[in-house]
C-alpha angles and dihedrals in degrees: 000000000000095000093041088065088063093056095098092048090046092052093049090056089051095062095106092048091045091053093049090051097044090107090064122085112248089227089054090056089051092050092048093053093056101067090038091054092046093051088050092054093045090050090058091044093053095042113123131207095263141070091289088056089054090057093045092051092051090044091049091047090051093049093049090048089052092048089050092050091051089047088057092052105052093071096047092045090051092050094044094050098038094247101122109145137170088235092056091050091048093047092048094051091046094053091043090059092046093051091044089058095041094053096048094045093046091050091048094046093050120104089254094067103012098189115114092176090058088049094050090048092049090048091050093051090046092052090045091056090049092048092058090058095051093041090053088051091051093050104031101027095236129094117238112217100169122124131032103349130211090248092054092049096045095048091050090049092051092049090049093051092051092044090049090053092051092048091046090054090051089046090234105108104121122076099181128279135297119257129252122358091000097056090115092066122082119230108243138127094276096050090046093055091050092055090045090052091050094048091042090054092051092047091046091051093050099045092045092047092052095046094044091048091057093046096047093046088054091051090050088053095047097039112016119196119250110266122223115242093009118156088249093054090048091050091053 
């Protein structure tokens, strides 16, 4: 949520870039971001615990950063050139969810976390939180951005990836193991960001559900839906 508040400021600073990319279709920018983001995730997943792994972590971090930058450009380009469409919005949100899941799963499946089940769980919680925002929009007509936003999660993931590369280069990337059922996972920047993503997804789901429930109940009170077989319908 904190980084979402900076969206308007960010978009104003992009004006020169938006103008230079106005010849490109907004949907094309969205499509270009997808394979770049997937390659970034795969680079982190395939990184090894050696000097090559350092390069792959930095490369993956740069690719994910580029994909995120492109994701932040398709909307401004569409608005600046009068090409805002429902399809573009749908495509953008679909690819956002795909990349969210790919990045978390790739980080979790990497040698630095090595727990695909944790990654799948974190991805599920993340998608669940995102679903509550879009479902609130479908029912109430307004998008719910409260909770742990995609921008927050992606920025933390990028920082964790670069930090992991630095610590791997220094050969000081493990800080022990987690307690209890997670004692097979090393404590490091990548595992920390996976746990944060999972907990953030749960928190986002709960806070968006609570807020949406209040809003939707108020709409039901102010403008109730027509009821089948109601006395009014029979009278008509």
